[in-house]
C-alpha positions as CSV (number, residue, x, y, z in Angstrom):
1,M,0.3,0.0,-0.4
2,T,1.5,3.3,-1.1
3,P,0.2,5.9,1.5
4,V,-1.1,9.5,0.4
5,A,-1.2,12.3,2.6
6,H,-3.1,14.6,3.3
7,T,-3.5,17.9,4.8
8,P,-5.7,20.5,6.4
9,I,-2.7,23.0,5.5
10,T,-3.9,26.0,3.2
11,P,-1.2,28.1,1.5
12,K,-2.9,31.2,3.0
13,L,-2.3,29.2,6.4
14,V,1.2,28.3,5.9
15,D,1.9,32.6,5.1
16,T,0.6,33.9,7.9
17,L,2.2,31.0,9.9
18,Y,6.2,31.7,8.1
19,L,5.1,35.6,8.7
20,E,5.1,35.1,12.3
21,A,7.2,32.8,12.5
22,M,9.6,35.0,10.5
23,T,8.7,38.2,12.3
24,L,9.1,36.5,15.9
25,A,12.9,35.3,14.5
26,D,13.1,39.1,14.3
27,E,12.4,40.0,17.3
28,A,13.8,37.1,19.4
29,R,17.7,37.7,17.6
30,S,17.0,41.5,18.1
31,Y,16.2,41.4,21.8
32,F,18.7,38.5,22.7
33,D,21.5,39.4,21.0
34,R,21.2,44.1,20.9
35,E,18.1,45.3,24.1
36,G,18.8,42.1,26.2
37,A,22.5,42.5,27.6
38,A,21.5,45.4,29.6
39,D,19.0,43.0,30.6
40,R,21.4,39.8,30.8
41,G,24.0,42.2,32.4
42,K,21.5,42.7,35.3
43,L,21.0,39.3,36.4
44,D,23.1,36.2,38.9
45,P,25.2,33.9,37.3
46,V,22.7,31.5,37.7
47,A,19.8,33.1,36.0
48,R,22.0,34.7,33.1
49,V,23.0,31.5,32.0
50,A,19.1,30.2,32.2
51,F,18.7,33.5,30.5
52,S,21.4,31.9,27.4
53,C,19.5,28.8,27.7
54,E,16.3,30.3,26.9
55,S,17.4,31.9,24.0
56,L,18.8,29.2,22.7
57,K,16.0,27.6,23.5
58,V,14.4,29.9,21.5
59,T,16.3,29.9,17.9
60,T,15.3,26.1,18.2
61,R,12.2,26.5,18.4
62,L,11.5,29.0,15.8
63,M,14.0,27.3,13.3
64,H,12.3,24.3,13.3
65,V,9.0,26.0,13.1
66,V,10.9,27.8,10.1
67,S,12.3,24.5,8.8
68,W,8.7,22.6,8.4
69,L,6.9,25.8,6.9
70,L,9.4,25.6,4.0
71,V,8.9,21.8,3.5
72,Q,5.1,22.8,3.2
73,K,5.6,25.6,0.6
74,A,7.6,22.9,-0.5
75,V,4.7,20.9,-1.0
76,Q,2.4,23.3,-2.1
77,A,4.9,24.8,-4.5
78,G,5.1,21.7,-5.8
79,E,8.7,20.2,-5.5
80,L,8.0,17.7,-3.1
81,S,5.0,15.2,-2.5
82,E,3.3,14.8,0.2
83,L,4.3,11.5,1.0
84,D,7.8,12.9,1.1
85,A,7.1,15.6,3.3
86,Q,6.4,12.8,5.5
87,A,9.4,11.7,6.4
88,P,10.9,12.2,9.2
89,E,13.6,14.9,8.3
90,R,11.5,17.2,7.6
91,R,8.7,16.9,9.7
92,L,8.8,19.5,12.8
93,G,12.2,18.3,15.0
94,R,11.7,18.4,18.7
95,A,11.7,20.9,20.8
96,S,13.0,21.3,24.6
97,D,10.2,20.9,26.7
98,S,11.1,20.9,29.8
99,D,10.9,24.6,31.2
100,D,11.6,25.4,35.1
101,P,8.8,28.1,36.1
102,V,11.0,29.1,39.2
103,R,14.0,29.8,36.7
104,L,11.9,31.4,34.3
105,A,10.2,33.7,36.7
106,F,13.8,35.1,37.4
107,L,14.3,36.8,33.7
108,P,12.9,40.0,32.3
109,S,9.6,40.5,31.1
110,R,10.6,40.7,27.6
111,S,12.6,37.7,27.9
112,R,9.6,35.7,29.1
113,E,7.8,37.2,26.7
114,I,9.5,35.9,23.7
115,I,9.6,32.8,24.9
116,D,5.5,32.5,25.8
117,R,5.3,33.6,22.1
118,S,8.1,31.0,20.6
119,R,5.9,28.1,22.7
120,D,2.7,29.3,21.3
121,L,3.7,28.8,17.8
122,Y,6.0,25.8,17.9
123,D,3.1,24.1,19.9
124,R,0.1,25.7,16.9
125,V,2.6,24.3,14.2
126,A,3.2,20.7,16.7
127,R,-0.5,19.9,15.9
128,L,-0.5,21.0,12.4
129,D,2.1,18.1,12.0
130,N,0.4,15.8,13.7
131,Q,-3.0,16.7,11.5
132,I,-1.3,15.2,8.4
133,I,-2.9,12.1,8.3
134,T,-1.4,9.2,5.9
135,E,-4.5,6.9,4.0
136,P,-3.8,4.0,2.3
137,A,-3.9,5.2,-2.1
138,A,-7.6,3.9,-3.6
139,D,-4.9,2.3,-6.6
140,A,-2.6,0.8,-3.7
141,E,-1.7,-2.7,-4.3
142,P,-2.2,-4.3,-0.2
143,A,1.2,-5.1,0.7
144,G,2.7,-7.3,4.0
145,A,-0.1,-10.1,5.8
146,R,-2.8,-8.0,3.9
147,A,-1.3,-9.1,0.7
148,L,-0.8,-12.6,1.9
149,L,-4.6,-12.6,3.5
150,D,-6.5,-11.7,-0.1
151,R,-3.9,-14.1,-2.5
152,L,-5.1,-17.1,0.6
153,R,-8.7,-15.9,-0.8
154,S,-8.6,-16.0,-4.0
155,S,-7.0,-19.0,-3.9
156,L,-9.6,-21.0,-1.8
């Protein structure tokens, strides 16, 4: 059986999410690289490490989202089949879901806002990625145990 992917993902949704991801990535880079430097300098050493770790997590989340959206754009442009887009390396990458609320509470409010927005965007895209349904094609030949059972039935 050859699976065929069916997705509820429209070009408008992909474009909207892509714009949101790129805008947030630019905001995060601007904050963590420039404006956040002053905020980071006011933190104690442990909180400074947490700040740096969280900035890396934000970047990772956003790059996973952007990569996944680019795959969806390739599918919509006909450059990649929906089935090929379901390969594990083209699915949404895993992002760290371990957050310490106590540690996050000590971070500056602007950094917490960016962290929350990146988490929200990642979660929305993860729900879309999980909605991709694989169904057998109508004209596909059965494979594996199903094929053996069908051959047995036809020989009786």
